[in-house]
C-alpha positions as CSV (number, residue, x, y, z in Angstrom):
1,X,-135.9,243.4,134.2
2,X,-137.6,246.1,136.2
3,X,-135.0,248.9,136.6
4,X,-135.9,249.6,140.2
5,X,-133.5,249.8,143.2
6,X,-134.7,247.5,145.9
7,X,-133.5,249.7,148.7
8,X,-134.4,253.3,147.7
9,X,-137.0,252.4,145.0
10,X,-135.3,254.7,142.4
11,X,-137.0,254.0,139.1
12,X,-137.0,255.5,135.5
13,X,-138.1,259.0,135.0
14,X,-139.7,260.6,132.0
15,X,-139.4,264.1,130.4
16,X,-138.7,265.9,127.2
17,X,-135.6,266.6,125.2
18,X,-136.0,270.1,124.0
19,X,-134.1,271.0,120.7
20,X,-132.8,274.4,119.7
21,X,-136.0,274.8,117.6
22,X,-138.1,274.0,120.7
23,X,-139.3,270.6,119.5
24,X,-140.0,268.4,122.3
25,X,-139.2,264.6,122.2
26,X,-140.2,262.3,124.9
27,X,-137.3,260.4,126.5
28,X,-136.6,258.1,129.6
29,X,-133.7,258.5,132.1
30,X,-132.8,255.1,133.6
31,X,-131.1,254.8,137.0
32,X,-127.8,253.1,137.3
33,X,-129.0,249.7,138.7
34,X,-126.5,246.9,139.3
35,X,-127.0,243.3,140.3
36,X,-125.0,242.3,143.3
37,X,-125.0,240.0,146.2
38,X,-126.0,241.6,149.5
39,X,-126.7,240.6,153.1
40,X,-130.5,241.1,153.6
41,X,-132.0,239.9,157.0
42,X,-128.9,237.8,157.7
43,X,-129.0,235.9,154.4
44,X,-127.1,236.5,151.2
45,X,-129.4,237.4,148.2
46,X,-128.9,238.7,144.7
47,X,-130.5,242.2,144.6
48,X,-130.8,245.1,142.2
49,X,-129.3,248.2,143.7
50,X,-128.5,251.6,142.4
51,X,-124.9,252.9,142.5
52,X,-125.9,255.6,145.0
53,X,-127.0,253.0,147.6
54,X,-123.7,251.0,146.9
55,X,-121.6,254.1,147.4
56,X,-123.4,255.5,150.5
57,X,-123.1,252.1,152.3
58,X,-126.8,251.2,152.5
59,X,-126.0,247.8,151.1
60,X,-123.8,245.4,153.0
61,X,-121.8,243.0,150.9
62,X,-121.3,239.3,152.2
63,X,-118.1,238.3,153.7
64,X,-115.6,236.8,151.3
65,X,-115.4,233.0,151.6
66,X,-112.0,231.5,152.0
67,X,-111.4,227.9,150.9
68,X,-108.9,225.7,152.5
69,X,-106.8,223.3,150.4
70,X,-107.8,219.7,150.8
71,X,-105.2,217.7,152.7
72,X,-104.6,214.1,151.9
73,X,-104.4,211.7,154.8
74,X,-102.4,208.5,154.1
């Protein structure tokens, strides 16, 4: 799974963890990407979105569907 936000294209970054003795170890910081359903171009799709885009309202969630109880006709 590519850890990339489909809206802001946030992706993993790399760098060094530096210890007290100044030893550098390579590391990766991963974005907080979630799978969710969103309205994209009028259709509902499952997209990978970072939590910042969800919080700021960049992503629109689909309308909750309501199901009516089936009525029996006798």
